[in-house]
VEXKOLDO-290271 format. One record per residue (C-alpha): residue number from 1; residue in three letters; x, y, z. Coordinates in steps of 0.1 Angstrom, whole numbers, plus 5000, padded with zeros to 4 digits. Layout:
<rs>
{NUM; ALA; {X; Y; Z}};
...
</rs>
This chain:
<rs>
{1; MET; {1329; 1095; 7298}};
{2; VAL; {1363; 1111; 7290}};
{3; LYS; {1367; 1146; 7303}};
{4; LYS; {1376; 1176; 7281}};
{5; VAL; {1402; 1202; 7289}};
{6; SER; {1389; 1235; 7301}};
{7; LYS; {1387; 1259; 7272}};
{8; GLU; {1375; 1290; 7291}};
{9; SER; {1383; 1309; 7322}};
{10; LEU; {1367; 1305; 7356}};
{11; ASP; {1330; 1316; 7356}};
{12; THR; {1331; 1338; 7387}};
{13; ILE; {1293; 1343; 7389}};
{14; LYS; {1287; 1306; 7385}};
{15; GLY; {1311; 1300; 7414}};
{16; LYS; {1293; 1323; 7437}};
{17; ILE; {1259; 1307; 7427}};
{18; SER; {1274; 1273; 7436}};
{19; GLU; {1284; 1286; 7470}};
{20; LEU; {1249; 1299; 7475}};
{21; ILE; {1234; 1266; 7465}};
{22; LYS; {1256; 1248; 7490}};
{23; LEU; {1243; 1270; 7518}};
{24; PHE; {1207; 1269; 7507}};
{25; PRO; {1200; 1238; 7486}};
{26; GLU; {1163; 1242; 7491}};
{27; ILE; {1162; 1273; 7468}};
{28; ILE; {1167; 1252; 7437}};
{29; SER; {1136; 1245; 7415}};
{30; GLU; {1139; 1227; 7381}};
{31; GLY; {1176; 1234; 7381}};
{32; LYS; {1173; 1271; 7386}};
{33; ILE; {1173; 1294; 7417}};
{34; ASP; {1138; 1301; 7429}};
{35; PHE; {1142; 1337; 7441}};
{36; GLU; {1109; 1335; 7461}};
{37; LYS; {1122; 1305; 7480}};
{38; LEU; {1154; 1324; 7487}};
{39; LYS; {1135; 1353; 7501}};
{40; LEU; {1115; 1330; 7523}};
{41; THR; {1147; 1313; 7535}};
{42; LEU; {1164; 1346; 7544}};
{43; GLY; {1132; 1360; 7560}};
{44; GLU; {1137; 1394; 7577}};
{45; GLU; {1172; 1398; 7562}};
{46; VAL; {1157; 1407; 7528}};
{47; ASN; {1150; 1444; 7522}};
{48; GLU; {1122; 1448; 7497}};
{49; LYS; {1116; 1485; 7502}};
{50; ASN; {1118; 1506; 7470}};
{51; ASP; {1132; 1536; 7487}};
{52; LYS; {1163; 1518; 7501}};
{53; TYR; {1198; 1533; 7497}};
{54; SER; {1215; 1519; 7466}};
{55; PHE; {1241; 1526; 7440}};
{56; ASN; {1230; 1525; 7403}};
{57; TRP; {1242; 1539; 7370}};
{58; ALA; {1233; 1536; 7333}};
{59; GLY; {1251; 1505; 7321}};
{60; ARG; {1250; 1484; 7353}};
{61; LYS; {1233; 1455; 7335}};
{62; GLU; {1260; 1454; 7308}};
{63; SER; {1287; 1455; 7335}};
{64; PHE; {1273; 1424; 7351}};
{65; LYS; {1270; 1407; 7317}};
{66; ASN; {1307; 1413; 7313}};
{67; LEU; {1312; 1396; 7347}};
{68; GLN; {1291; 1366; 7336}};
{69; THR; {1311; 1360; 7304}};
{70; THR; {1342; 1339; 7305}};
{71; ALA; {1375; 1347; 7288}};
{72; LYS; {1381; 1326; 7257}};
{73; GLY; {1415; 1339; 7248}};
{74; THR; {1449; 1327; 7260}};
{75; LEU; {1482; 1340; 7271}};
{76; ILE; {1512; 1331; 7250}};
{77; PRO; {1548; 1334; 7261}};
{78; ALA; {1572; 1359; 7245}};
{79; LYS; {1606; 1347; 7256}};
{80; ASN; {1625; 1371; 7233}};
{81; GLU; {1610; 1401; 7251}};
{82; SER; {1615; 1386; 7286}};
{83; VAL; {1645; 1388; 7310}};
{84; ASN; {1656; 1354; 7324}};
{85; PHE; {1624; 1338; 7313}};
{86; ASP; {1631; 1303; 7327}};
{87; GLU; {1640; 1315; 7362}};
{88; ALA; {1620; 1347; 7366}};
{89; GLU; {1588; 1347; 7387}};
{90; ASN; {1576; 1382; 7379}};
{91; LEU; {1551; 1385; 7351}};
{92; PHE; {1542; 1411; 7325}};
{93; ILE; {1511; 1405; 7304}};
{94; GLU; {1503; 1425; 7274}};
{95; GLY; {1465; 1426; 7268}};
{96; ASP; {1431; 1439; 7279}};
{97; ASN; {1431; 1437; 7316}};
{98; LEU; {1395; 1425; 7319}};
{99; GLU; {1403; 1394; 7298}};
{100; VAL; {1436; 1390; 7316}};
{101; LEU; {1419; 1391; 7351}};
{102; LYS; {1394; 1365; 7340}};
{103; LEU; {1422; 1342; 7327}};
{104; LEU; {1441; 1346; 7361}};
{105; GLN; {1411; 1336; 7382}};
{106; LYS; {1417; 1299; 7385}};
{107; ALA; {1455; 1300; 7391}};
{108; TYR; {1457; 1331; 7413}};
{109; PHE; {1423; 1330; 7431}};
{110; ASN; {1430; 1342; 7467}};
{111; LYS; {1468; 1345; 7460}};
{112; ILE; {1475; 1382; 7456}};
{113; LYS; {1487; 1402; 7487}};
{114; MET; {1484; 1437; 7473}};
{115; ILE; {1468; 1454; 7443}};
{116; TYR; {1478; 1489; 7432}};
{117; ILE; {1461; 1505; 7401}};
{118; ASP; {1463; 1539; 7386}};
{119; PRO; {1433; 1536; 7362}};
{120; PRO; {1427; 1562; 7335}};
{121; TYR; {1411; 1593; 7351}};
{122; ASN; {1378; 1604; 7336}};
{123; THR; {1390; 1637; 7321}};
{124; GLY; {1371; 1637; 7288}};
{125; LYS; {1401; 1627; 7268}};
{126; ASP; {1411; 1594; 7251}};
{127; PHE; {1392; 1565; 7266}};
{128; ILE; {1401; 1532; 7250}};
{129; TYR; {1384; 1506; 7272}};
{130; LYS; {1353; 1497; 7253}};
{131; ASP; {1341; 1463; 7266}};
{132; ASN; {1319; 1440; 7246}};
{133; PHE; {1304; 1411; 7266}};
{134; HIS; {1294; 1394; 7233}};
{135; ASN; {1331; 1389; 7223}};
{136; ASN; {1357; 1407; 7244}};
{137; ILE; {1387; 1391; 7228}};
{138; LYS; {1375; 1403; 7193}};
{139; ALA; {1368; 1438; 7207}};
{140; TYR; {1402; 1439; 7222}};
{141; LEU; {1420; 1429; 7189}};
{142; GLU; {1400; 1455; 7171}};
{143; GLN; {1406; 1483; 7196}};
{144; THR; {1444; 1477; 7195}};
{145; GLY; {1446; 1476; 7158}};
{146; GLN; {1453; 1439; 7154}};
{147; LEU; {1422; 1432; 7132}};
{148; ASN; {1421; 1461; 7109}};
{149; LYS; {1445; 1480; 7086}};
{150; ASP; {1436; 1514; 7099}};
{151; GLY; {1447; 1507; 7135}};
{152; VAL; {1428; 1517; 7166}};
{153; LYS; {1409; 1550; 7167}};
{154; LEU; {1405; 1561; 7203}};
{155; THR; {1372; 1575; 7214}};
{156; THR; {1366; 1603; 7238}};
{157; ASN; {1344; 1606; 7268}};
{158; PRO; {1335; 1643; 7270}};
{159; GLU; {1316; 1658; 7300}};
{160; THR; {1288; 1667; 7275}};
{161; ASN; {1282; 1630; 7271}};
{162; GLY; {1251; 1620; 7291}};
{163; ARG; {1269; 1589; 7303}};
{164; PHE; {1301; 1607; 7312}};
{165; HIS; {1303; 1591; 7347}};
{166; SER; {1284; 1559; 7338}};
{167; ASP; {1308; 1549; 7310}};
{168; TRP; {1338; 1552; 7334}};
{169; ILE; {1320; 1532; 7361}};
{170; SER; {1310; 1505; 7336}};
{171; MET; {1347; 1502; 7327}};
{172; ILE; {1361; 1500; 7362}};
{173; TYR; {1334; 1480; 7380}};
{174; PRO; {1338; 1445; 7365}};
{175; ARG; {1376; 1448; 7367}};
{176; LEU; {1375; 1456; 7404}};
{177; PHE; {1348; 1429; 7410}};
{178; ILE; {1371; 1402; 7395}};
{179; ALA; {1402; 1416; 7411}};
{180; ARG; {1388; 1412; 7446}};
{181; ASN; {1386; 1374; 7440}};
{182; LEU; {1423; 1374; 7434}};
{183; LEU; {1432; 1390; 7467}};
{184; LYS; {1442; 1369; 7497}};
{185; ASP; {1418; 1372; 7527}};
{186; ASP; {1443; 1395; 7543}};
{187; GLY; {1451; 1413; 7511}};
{188; VAL; {1447; 1450; 7504}};
{189; ILE; {1441; 1473; 7474}};
{190; PHE; {1452; 1509; 7467}};
{191; ILE; {1437; 1529; 7438}};
{192; SER; {1449; 1563; 7426}};
{193; ILE; {1421; 1587; 7415}};
{194; ASP; {1414; 1624; 7412}};
{195; ASP; {1384; 1646; 7420}};
{196; ASN; {1364; 1636; 7389}};
{197; GLU; {1355; 1601; 7401}};
{198; VAL; {1367; 1598; 7437}};
{199; TYR; {1331; 1599; 7449}};
{200; ASN; {1318; 1572; 7425}};
{201; LEU; {1349; 1551; 7431}};
{202; ARG; {1342; 1552; 7468}};
{203; MET; {1306; 1540; 7461}};
{204; ILE; {1319; 1512; 7438}};
{205; MET; {1344; 1500; 7464}};
{206; ASN; {1319; 1501; 7492}};
{207; GLU; {1296; 1479; 7471}};
{208; ILE; {1323; 1454; 7460}};
{209; PHE; {1346; 1453; 7491}};
{210; GLY; {1321; 1465; 7517}};
{211; GLU; {1321; 1498; 7535}};
{212; GLU; {1334; 1480; 7566}};
{213; ASN; {1366; 1472; 7548}};
{214; PHE; {1375; 1508; 7540}};
{215; ILE; {1408; 1518; 7556}};
{216; SER; {1416; 1553; 7544}};
{217; GLU; {1412; 1579; 7517}};
{218; ILE; {1449; 1589; 7515}};
{219; ILE; {1457; 1624; 7502}};
{220; TRP; {1489; 1626; 7481}};
{221; HIS; {1503; 1661; 7479}};
{222; SER; {1513; 1656; 7442}};
{223; LYS; {1523; 1691; 7431}};
{224; TYR; {1546; 1716; 7448}};
{225; THR; {1536; 1746; 7427}};
{226; VAL; {1504; 1765; 7420}};
{227; SER; {1491; 1768; 7385}};
{228; ASN; {1484; 1806; 7381}};
{229; ASP; {1462; 1800; 7350}};
{230; THR; {1437; 1780; 7370}};
{231; ARG; {1402; 1797; 7371}};
{232; TYR; {1392; 1786; 7406}};
{233; LEU; {1417; 1767; 7428}};
{234; SER; {1449; 1751; 7417}};
{235; GLN; {1447; 1713; 7424}};
{236; GLN; {1478; 1701; 7442}};
{237; HIS; {1467; 1667; 7454}};
{238; GLU; {1453; 1633; 7443}};
{239; TYR; {1436; 1606; 7463}};
{240; ILE; {1445; 1570; 7470}};
{241; LEU; {1416; 1548; 7481}};
{242; PHE; {1428; 1521; 7505}};
{243; TYR; {1406; 1490; 7512}};
{244; ALA; {1411; 1456; 7526}};
{245; LYS; {1394; 1424; 7515}};
{246; ASP; {1387; 1417; 7552}};
{247; LYS; {1399; 1444; 7575}};
{248; ASN; {1396; 1421; 7606}};
{249; LEU; {1424; 1400; 7592}};
{250; ILE; {1448; 1429; 7587}};
{251; ASP; {1475; 1432; 7613}};
{252; LYS; {1488; 1466; 7624}};
{253; LEU; {1500; 1486; 7593}};
{254; ARG; {1535; 1499; 7599}};
{255; LEU; {1563; 1515; 7580}};
{256; PRO; {1600; 1509; 7586}};
{257; ARG; {1617; 1535; 7607}};
{258; THR; {1642; 1557; 7588}};
{259; GLU; {1677; 1566; 7597}};
{260; GLU; {1667; 1603; 7600}};
{261; MET; {1641; 1593; 7626}};
{262; ASN; {1666; 1573; 7646}};
{263; ASP; {1692; 1601; 7644}};
{264; ARG; {1669; 1622; 7666}};
{265; TYR; {1676; 1599; 7695}};
{266; THR; {1708; 1607; 7714}};
{267; ASN; {1724; 1598; 7748}};
{268; PRO; {1736; 1629; 7765}};
{269; ASP; {1738; 1613; 7799}};
{270; ASN; {1754; 1580; 7787}};
{271; ASP; {1724; 1560; 7798}};
{272; SER; {1733; 1523; 7796}};
{273; ARG; {1699; 1516; 7780}};
{274; GLY; {1711; 1535; 7748}};
{275; PRO; {1699; 1565; 7728}};
{276; TRP; {1666; 1582; 7739}};
{277; LYS; {1645; 1612; 7732}};
{278; ALA; {1628; 1635; 7757}};
{279; THR; {1590; 1634; 7756}};
{280; PRO; {1569; 1661; 7775}};
{281; LEU; {1549; 1649; 7805}};
{282; HIS; {1519; 1669; 7794}};
{283; ALA; {1496; 1669; 7764}};
{284; LYS; {1472; 1692; 7747}};
{285; SER; {1442; 1671; 7756}};
{286; GLY; {1434; 1644; 7781}};
{287; ARG; {1410; 1629; 7806}};
{288; GLY; {1407; 1632; 7843}};
{289; GLU; {1418; 1659; 7867}};
{290; SER; {1453; 1674; 7868}};
{291; TYR; {1475; 1665; 7897}};
{292; SER; {1508; 1675; 7913}};
{293; TYR; {1537; 1651; 7917}};
{294; MET; {1569; 1653; 7937}};
{295; PHE; {1598; 1635; 7920}};
{296; LYS; {1623; 1616; 7941}};
{297; ASN; {1649; 1643; 7935}};
{298; GLY; {1626; 1668; 7951}};
{299; ILE; {1613; 1686; 7920}};
{300; LYS; {1575; 1692; 7920}};
{301; TRP; {1556; 1690; 7887}};
{302; LYS; {1522; 1699; 7875}};
{303; ALA; {1508; 1702; 7840}};
{304; PRO; {1508; 1738; 7827}};
{305; VAL; {1475; 1756; 7825}};
{306; GLY; {1455; 1744; 7796}};
{307; ARG; {1474; 1712; 7793}};
{308; TYR; {1468; 1677; 7808}};
{309; PRO; {1491; 1650; 7822}};
{310; ARG; {1502; 1625; 7795}};
{311; PHE; {1505; 1597; 7821}};
{312; SER; {1485; 1585; 7851}};
{313; ILE; {1500; 1592; 7884}};
{314; GLU; {1507; 1555; 7888}};
{315; THR; {1526; 1553; 7855}};
{316; LEU; {1545; 1585; 7864}};
{317; LYS; {1556; 1569; 7897}};
{318; LYS; {1569; 1538; 7879}};
{319; LEU; {1588; 1560; 7853}};
{320; ASP; {1604; 1579; 7883}};
{321; GLU; {1614; 1546; 7900}};
{322; GLU; {1629; 1533; 7867}};
{323; ASN; {1650; 1564; 7863}};
{324; LYS; {1633; 1573; 7830}};
{325; ILE; {1628; 1610; 7839}};
{326; TRP; {1651; 1637; 7825}};
{327; TYR; {1657; 1670; 7843}};
{328; GLY; {1681; 1685; 7819}};
{329; LYS; {1719; 1686; 7821}};
{330; ASP; {1718; 1709; 7851}};
{331; ASN; {1689; 1690; 7867}};
{332; LYS; {1668; 1722; 7867}};
{333; ALA; {1648; 1718; 7834}};
{334; THR; {1611; 1709; 7833}};
{335; PRO; {1609; 1671; 7838}};
{336; SER; {1603; 1650; 7807}};
{337; VAL; {1602; 1612; 7801}};
{338; LYS; {1630; 1593; 7783}};
{339; THR; {1616; 1574; 7753}};
{340; PHE; {1643; 1549; 7744}};
{341; LEU; {1650; 1539; 7708}};
{342; ASN; {1653; 1502; 7716}};
{343; GLU; {1618; 1502; 7730}};
{344; LEU; {1602; 1514; 7697}};
{345; GLY; {1610; 1484; 7675}};
{346; ASP; {1617; 1490; 7638}};
{347; ALA; {1583; 1502; 7627}};
{348; ARG; {1563; 1534; 7627}};
{349; VAL; {1527; 1545; 7620}};
{350; SER; {1518; 1562; 7588}};
{351; GLY; {1495; 1592; 7584}};
{352; ASP; {1469; 1596; 7556}};
{353; LEU; {1485; 1628; 7542}};
{354; TRP; {1515; 1618; 7521}};
{355; SER; {1537; 1647; 7513}};
{356; TYR; {1558; 1650; 7482}};
{357; GLU; {1589; 1653; 7504}};
{358; ASP; {1583; 1618; 7516}};
{359; VAL; {1569; 1600; 7484}};
{360; GLY; {1578; 1623; 7455}};
{361; HIS; {1555; 1645; 7433}};
{362; SER; {1544; 1645; 7397}};
{363; HIS; {1574; 1665; 7384}};
{364; SER; {1599; 1641; 7401}};
{365; ALA; {1580; 1611; 7386}};
{366; ASN; {1585; 1626; 7351}};
{367; GLU; {1621; 1632; 7358}};
{368; GLU; {1625; 1597; 7372}};
{369; LEU; {1611; 1582; 7340}};
{370; ALA; {1631; 1606; 7318}};
{371; SER; {1663; 1594; 7334}};
{372; LEU; {1654; 1558; 7324}};
{373; LEU; {1638; 1562; 7289}};
{374; GLY; {1641; 1599; 7279}};
{375; LYS; {1617; 1628; 7281}};
{376; GLY; {1581; 1627; 7271}};
{377; VAL; {1576; 1589; 7266}};
{378; PHE; {1547; 1587; 7290}};
{379; ASP; {1523; 1612; 7305}};
{380; ASN; {1516; 1615; 7342}};
{381; PRO; {1535; 1585; 7357}};
{382; LYS; {1536; 1580; 7394}};
{383; PRO; {1568; 1582; 7415}};
{384; SER; {1583; 1549; 7425}};
{385; ARG; {1586; 1561; 7461}};
{386; LEU; {1548; 1564; 7463}};
{387; ILE; {1544; 1528; 7454}};
{388; LYS; {1572; 1517; 7477}};
{389; LYS; {1554; 1532; 7506}};
{390; MET; {1523; 1511; 7498}};
{391; LEU; {1545; 1480; 7495}};
{392; GLN; {1562; 1487; 7529}};
{393; LEU; {1528; 1491; 7545}};
{394; SER; {1512; 1460; 7532}};
{395; THR; {1537; 1434; 7520}};
{396; ASN; {1562; 1412; 7538}};
{397; LYS; {1596; 1410; 7522}};
{398; ASP; {1602; 1374; 7533}};
{399; THR; {1569; 1357; 7522}};
{400; ASN; {1570; 1359; 7484}};
{401; ASP; {1540; 1382; 7484}};
{402; ILE; {1525; 1388; 7449}};
{403; VAL; {1516; 1423; 7439}};
{404; LEU; {1492; 1429; 7410}};
{405; ASP; {1489; 1461; 7389}};
{406; PHE; {1465; 1457; 7360}};
{407; PHE; {1468; 1493; 7347}};
{408; ALA; {1506; 1490; 7346}};
{409; GLY; {1512; 1521; 7325}};
{410; SER; {1549; 1529; 7323}};
{411; GLY; {1558; 1502; 7348}};
{412; THR; {1563; 1523; 7380}};
{413; THR; {1549; 1494; 7402}};
{414; GLY; {1574; 1470; 7386}};
{415; GLN; {1603; 1494; 7392}};
{416; ALA; {1592; 1499; 7428}};
{417; ILE; {1592; 1462; 7435}};
{418; LEU; {1625; 1455; 7418}};
{419; GLU; {1643; 1483; 7437}};
{420; LEU; {1627; 1476; 7471}};
{421; ASN; {1636; 1439; 7468}};
{422; GLU; {1672; 1449; 7462}};
{423; GLU; {1671; 1474; 7491}};
{424; ASP; {1657; 1450; 7517}};
{425; SER; {1666; 1416; 7502}};
{426; GLY; {1629; 1410; 7497}};
{427; ASN; {1611; 1383; 7476}};
{428; ARG; {1581; 1402; 7464}};
{429; LYS; {1568; 1392; 7429}};
{430; PHE; {1547; 1413; 7405}};
{431; ILE; {1521; 1406; 7379}};
{432; LEU; {1516; 1436; 7356}};
{433; ALA; {1491; 1439; 7328}};
{434; GLN; {1490; 1467; 7302}};
{435; LEU; {1469; 1473; 7271}};
{436; PRO; {1491; 1476; 7239}};
{437; GLN; {1476; 1510; 7234}};
{438; PRO; {1492; 1527; 7204}};
{439; VAL; {1513; 1558; 7210}};
{440; GLU; {1534; 1580; 7188}};
{441; LYS; {1566; 1583; 7208}};
{442; GLU; {1602; 1582; 7197}};
{443; ASN; {1613; 1545; 7199}};
{444; PHE; {1579; 1533; 7210}};
{445; SER; {1547; 1524; 7192}};
{446; LYS; {1526; 1512; 7221}};
{447; ILE; {1525; 1517; 7259}};
{448; SER; {1533; 1480; 7266}};
{449; GLU; {1567; 1485; 7249}};
{450; ILE; {1574; 1514; 7273}};
{451; THR; {1565; 1492; 7303}};
{452; ILE; {1589; 1464; 7292}};
{453; SER; {1617; 1488; 7283}};
{454; ARG; {1614; 1505; 7317}};
{455; LEU; {1616; 1472; 7336}};
{456; LYS; {1646; 1461; 7316}};
{457; THR; {1664; 1494; 7321}};
{458; VAL; {1658; 1493; 7359}};
{459; ILE; {1671; 1457; 7361}};
{460; ASN; {1703; 1468; 7342}};
{461; ARG; {1707; 1499; 7363}};
{462; ILE; {1705; 1482; 7397}};
{463; LYS; {1724; 1452; 7383}};
{464; SER; {1697; 1429; 7396}};
{465; LYS; {1694; 1391; 7391}};
{466; GLN; {1656; 1396; 7390}};
{467; GLY; {1638; 1392; 7357}};
{468; PHE; {1603; 1388; 7343}};
{469; LYS; {1583; 1367; 7319}};
{470; VAL; {1563; 1384; 7291}};
{471; PHE; {1530; 1369; 7280}};
{472; LYS; {1506; 1383; 7254}};
{473; LEU; {1468; 1380; 7252}};
{474; GLU; {1459; 1362; 7219}};
{475; LYS; {1430; 1342; 7204}};
{476; SER; {1427; 1307; 7219}};
{477; ASN; {1445; 1278; 7203}};
{478; TYR; {1412; 1260; 7205}};
{479; LYS; {1385; 1266; 7179}};
{480; ILE; {1358; 1283; 7200}};
{481; TRP; {1323; 1279; 7188}};
{482; GLU; {1303; 1311; 7184}};
{483; ASN; {1265; 1310; 7181}};
{484; TYR; {1255; 1311; 7144}};
{485; GLU; {1228; 1337; 7138}};
{486; GLY; {1225; 1333; 7100}};
{487; LYS; {1201; 1312; 7080}};
{488; ASN; {1223; 1299; 7052}};
{489; GLU; {1225; 1261; 7055}};
{490; LYS; {1256; 1259; 7033}};
{491; GLU; {1274; 1285; 7054}};
{492; LEU; {1265; 1267; 7086}};
{493; LYS; {1278; 1234; 7072}};
{494; SER; {1310; 1251; 7062}};
{495; GLN; {1314; 1265; 7097}};
{496; LEU; {1308; 1230; 7112}};
{497; GLU; {1335; 1216; 7088}};
{498; ILE; {1360; 1239; 7104}};
{499; PHE; {1354; 1222; 7138}};
{500; LYS; {1365; 1187; 7126}};
{501; SER; {1398; 1196; 7143}};
{502; PRO; {1396; 1212; 7177}};
{503; LEU; {1427; 1233; 7172}};
{504; ILE; {1435; 1263; 7151}};
{505; ILE; {1458; 1259; 7121}};
{506; GLY; {1495; 1267; 7128}};
{507; TYR; {1493; 1265; 7166}};
{508; LYS; {1526; 1261; 7185}};
{509; ASP; {1530; 1233; 7211}};
{510; ILE; {1544; 1257; 7237}};
{511; ASP; {1514; 1281; 7233}};
{512; LEU; {1490; 1252; 7237}};
{513; ILE; {1508; 1240; 7268}};
{514; TYR; {1506; 1274; 7284}};
{515; GLU; {1469; 1276; 7275}};
{516; CYS; {1464; 1243; 7293}};
{517; ILE; {1484; 1256; 7322}};
{518; ILE; {1464; 1287; 7328}};
{519; LYS; {1430; 1272; 7320}};
{520; GLU; {1435; 1242; 7343}};
{521; GLY; {1444; 1265; 7371}};
{522; TYR; {1482; 1263; 7372}};
{523; ASN; {1502; 1294; 7376}};
{524; LEU; {1523; 1309; 7348}};
{525; ASN; {1555; 1302; 7367}};
{526; SER; {1549; 1264; 7365}};
{527; LYS; {1579; 1244; 7355}};
{528; ILE; {1578; 1226; 7322}};
{529; GLU; {1600; 1195; 7323}};
{530; LYS; {1605; 1170; 7295}};
{531; THR; {1601; 1135; 7307}};
{532; ASP; {1624; 1106; 7297}};
{533; THR; {1598; 1088; 7276}};
{534; LYS; {1613; 1076; 7243}};
{535; THR; {1583; 1068; 7222}};
{536; ASN; {1564; 1101; 7227}};
{537; LYS; {1574; 1136; 7237}};
{538; VAL; {1557; 1141; 7271}};
{539; PHE; {1561; 1171; 7294}};
{540; ARG; {1554; 1173; 7331}};
{541; ILE; {1540; 1206; 7343}};
{542; ILE; {1549; 1213; 7380}};
{543; ASP; {1532; 1240; 7401}};
{544; LYS; {1546; 1235; 7436}};
{545; GLU; {1529; 1203; 7449}};
{546; LEU; {1506; 1201; 7419}};
{547; SER; {1515; 1186; 7385}};
{548; PHE; {1501; 1171; 7353}};
{549; TYR; {1515; 1154; 7322}};
{550; ILE; {1508; 1166; 7286}};
{551; CYS; {1516; 1150; 7252}};
{552; LEU; {1506; 1167; 7219}};
{553; ASP; {1518; 1139; 7196}};
{554; LYS; {1492; 1127; 7170}};
{555; GLU; {1493; 1092; 7185}};
{556; ILE; {1501; 1079; 7220}};
{557; ASN; {1522; 1047; 7221}};
{558; ASN; {1514; 1020; 7246}};
{559; LYS; {1550; 1020; 7257}};
{560; THR; {1546; 1057; 7267}};
{561; ILE; {1518; 1049; 7291}};
{562; ASP; {1538; 1020; 7306}};
{563; GLU; {1568; 1043; 7311}};
{564; LEU; {1549; 1071; 7328}};
{565; LYS; {1533; 1047; 7354}};
{566; LEU; {1504; 1070; 7358}};
{567; LYS; {1484; 1068; 7391}};
{568; LYS; {1447; 1077; 7397}};
{569; GLU; {1456; 1111; 7411}};
{570; ASP; {1478; 1120; 7380}};
{571; MET; {1463; 1142; 7353}};
{572; PHE; {1472; 1133; 7317}};
{573; ILE; {1463; 1156; 7288}};
{574; CYS; {1465; 1146; 7251}};
{575; LEU; {1448; 1152; 7218}};
{576; ASP; {1414; 1135; 7215}};
{577; ASP; {1425; 1117; 7183}};
{578; ALA; {1457; 1104; 7198}};
{579; LEU; {1439; 1076; 7216}};
{580; ASP; {1413; 1051; 7203}};
{581; ASP; {1382; 1044; 7223}};
{582; SER; {1398; 1014; 7240}};
{583; LYS; {1429; 1033; 7251}};
{584; LYS; {1407; 1062; 7263}};
{585; LYS; {1386; 1038; 7284}};
{586; ASN; {1416; 1021; 7300}};
{587; LEU; {1436; 1052; 7306}};
{588; SER; {1406; 1071; 7321}};
{589; ILE; {1404; 1042; 7347}};
{590; GLN; {1442; 1044; 7354}};
{591; CYS; {1444; 1082; 7357}};
{592; ASN; {1426; 1115; 7354}};
{593; LEU; {1425; 1117; 7316}};
{594; LYS; {1416; 1149; 7298}};
{595; VAL; {1415; 1153; 7260}};
{596; ILE; {1418; 1182; 7237}};
</rs>
């Protein structure tokens, strides 16, 4: 039997069920999971108590239905909005991020090193994300004004709504669940959030990522002024939740040392070992009893009252023998140890309180964006220095790490990556996704236009050779069957008539090729090369060591098959009608044939 091309995204839940069945094949009964058998298999590991600790909300079932539905849309290229499309490896995707995340599952499963998102805070204002598991692509087109003349009308989520928190959780939960699949095993995720939902978000992350993979709840000092019109306390901070996919696989998290830090190291005694800094021999806290020590130059030292020795007496003796003790220029100062710069390496530990002096604040973020696109084009952007710190902590400039931001907003994450790559000659790549949410701003009609414009302006400003490909979420090029719920036989026959051809009217070859690319699990940076075949137009799609051939001509010539010299491991995709039954049979024996 000839195989069909994949017309939907990866079913994440089905994949997890398959893994479960591999582990416990005995739990299958009549093709379904027998939950009672599963409970018996797991034995004491099953908690059946009704009063157990759990996280629940109104809308949980609908959220999981959203997880269980596959994406039926596609991503089409927009070369005219891109920068250096053919060579660029950065991606910007315009579309609903839930559908986009589902479409990325096959190609980018376990490939992303870092995720950063700044989701809409639950403030009771505009709230555009209204998922519909029955037909998310249709809901997306309606919400963004692509299916009606009136355009989108944003809804609000006021605190008086009984599902104020539940609606927000139902929006974010399926997106985070799917996003976790994209992370590498040693990948990490940062999420910006404020007081309204930080508690619920922590619960969500503990459930999806596991409480054991929590790294930190970073506090960003985001405002340097106090709002005098605040009724209670003026809020001057936001949170950044920091989780790993598997914390045990994370190496030490370090930031690069700064020149300012290194300048604190001097060499007043011209020590041949280079610049150093004096470190006291005592500390505020410690273990063990205090002791007295006589240095080899005759000075006797003991920790001051209320302080403790920083080093053991054995270590102190070794430091003394290695001439690592400093007594001041006149040899009369309280002894201290020399900490040499060349012993520290090029990295430093980060704290969990990030000051605006270090990473910028809300006002500086607005000024930064205004310098690129003008004032007032986007509300509450994040400073690029904030994202750069996350990148420095969690990515490697030399390993082509991919960074994902599926609430891209004005494009701060993209700017941070572009600039940091220029600063440290890095090879980080980004995937940004942003809803084309309508706005009424000068020169911009939707947020995605702001994102693209910012990326282009940054590239021009830093004179970078980096670029990005633009893709847009659209209806599939395939005719997707939807369950008919009516009772009119003529209407049903009319609907069936439409499906005589598998493809929509007016599709473009390049759009269909990219739909095959993403739905067959090839990444969006795959190379599309035209082969030398003379009788048909055949393309070879190359994704590193993987490749397949595709021909969209109405008929496949025998000479084409001969010229391609297809092997059993080669995949060849063509239109179903382009081959007769005999050719299909022969070709399916020769190679991995898939038809549209």
